[in-house]
Residue, then its C-alpha position, 0 to 999 in steps of 0.5 A: x393567692x396565698x400559695x402564689x404569694x408564697x411561691x413568688x417569695x421563695x423565688x425572690x428570696x432564693x431560699x425557703x428559710x429566707x422566704x419564711x423569715x420575710x413572710x413571718x411564718x415557720x420554715x416547716x410550714x412554708x415548705x409544707x405549703x409549697x409541697x401542697x402547691x406542687x401537689x395541686x399542680x402535679x409537678x415539682x417547682x423547685x430543685x432543693x439543695x444545701x445552697x437553696x432552691x432553683x426553679x425546675x423547667x416546670x417551675x420557670x414555666x409556672x413563674x412566667x404565667x403567674x408572676x403578673x397575677x398580683x398586679x393584675x388583681x390590683x388593676x382589676x379591683x381598681x377597674x371595678x371601683x375607680x372611685x371608691x366610696x370609702x377607703x378601708x383602713x386595717x387597724x391592729x389590736x390595742x391602738x389607742x383612740x387618740x391614734x385613730x382620731x389623729x389618723x382620721x383627722x390627718x387622712x380625711x380631715x374634718x370638713x366633709x365638703x372639703x374632703x369630697x371636693x378633692x375626691x378623697x373618699x371617707x375612711x372606714x376603719x376595721x380590725x385587721x391583725x398586723x400579720x394579715x395587713x400586708x396581704x390585704x394591702x397587696x390585694x387592694x382589700x384595704x387602702x391603709x393599715x395601722x400597725x406597730x413598727x417595725x414591720x419586716x415587709x418590703x414594698x410598704x411606705x410608713x408614716x409614724x403617727x405615735x411614738x411613745x416610751x414604754x412603761x410597766x403596766x400593773x393591776x392595782x392589786x399587784x404587789x408591786x403597784x405600791x412602788x413608785x420606782x421599779x428595779x430590774x430586780x423587781x421585774x426579774x420575777x415577773x412574767x410579761x404579758x406580751x403580743x404573739x407574732x400574729x398580733x405584732x410581727x417584728x415588734x413582738x420580737x424587737x422589744x423583748x430583745x431590747x429589754x434583754x439588753x437592758x437587763x430583763x430577760x422576761x418570761x413571755x406570756x403571749x396572748x391576743x391583746x385585741x380586747x381591752x377587757x381581756x387584757x385587764x382581766x389577764x393582769x388582774x388574775x395573772x399574779x406575777x404578770x405585768x405588761x408594757x404600754x405607753x402611759x397615754x395608752x392606759x391613763x383612762x383605765x382606773x384599775x391599772x397603774x403605770x410605772x416607768x422602766x428603770x432606764x432612760x433608754x426605754x423601748x418605744x411603741x411606734x404606731x404607723x399608717x402603712x400603704x403599698x408603695x407606688x399606689x394612690x394611697x401611698x401618694x396621699x399618705x406622703x402628702x398627709x404626712x407632710x401636712x401633719x408632720x408625721x415622719x415618713x419612711x420608705 
């Protein structure tokens, strides 16, 4: 299914580079995956040129036969479980407990009898990396995802449940922790503990770009930030390492201190519930957003 998704994305984009950008993978990696697919089939699928790619005769025949497979898979899953006992929710790393409680309250409600009477299955939250969520939504393996915006993936609807300004997070032993107000000069000597692309596609690129425009071209120290203990440990042992988080996300960690960025236009962290457009989940999410006052994006 992954190779079919890659093939269909290249067809839609018309270029390997455009498809790689949409899929959030490198162009050489995507080219290699397409070559593996062609090797598996035993025939070339694309004619490559400086203008992009065109389907070969075999490629057009292959497209006719497989383009409906993703929709067929979703239909097969729906037919196998027309009344799911639970709705699985993929949760990206570092989501505050307050956000999970808001999503739980907004999507499922707190009255079990009321939920059941309207056919709303309970939520089952599990850790799923943001980069993996779109594919799992497409295949029906999760009903909703919780991710940081922006999410550069078409075909999803989004309801923003958390929107907070970012500030600087330091360990209490950090030399700058005693300063109540930080300057760009202070931050210029610090490395930024940051998300890798797999943890937060889109967000991982957009926030450093905003910081650079404000005056801090931070040296990034990418790390998997799914586990709070590892996040705190990295700040404690990193020396010149700081992080960015909303204040509410770290208020319960006594070993960390939070300081505002030296600007009134600080980048913001937006967490959103996503669903595949046109599905029952998307319809329910739009209704929940209207009831809870969540901004709803299509």
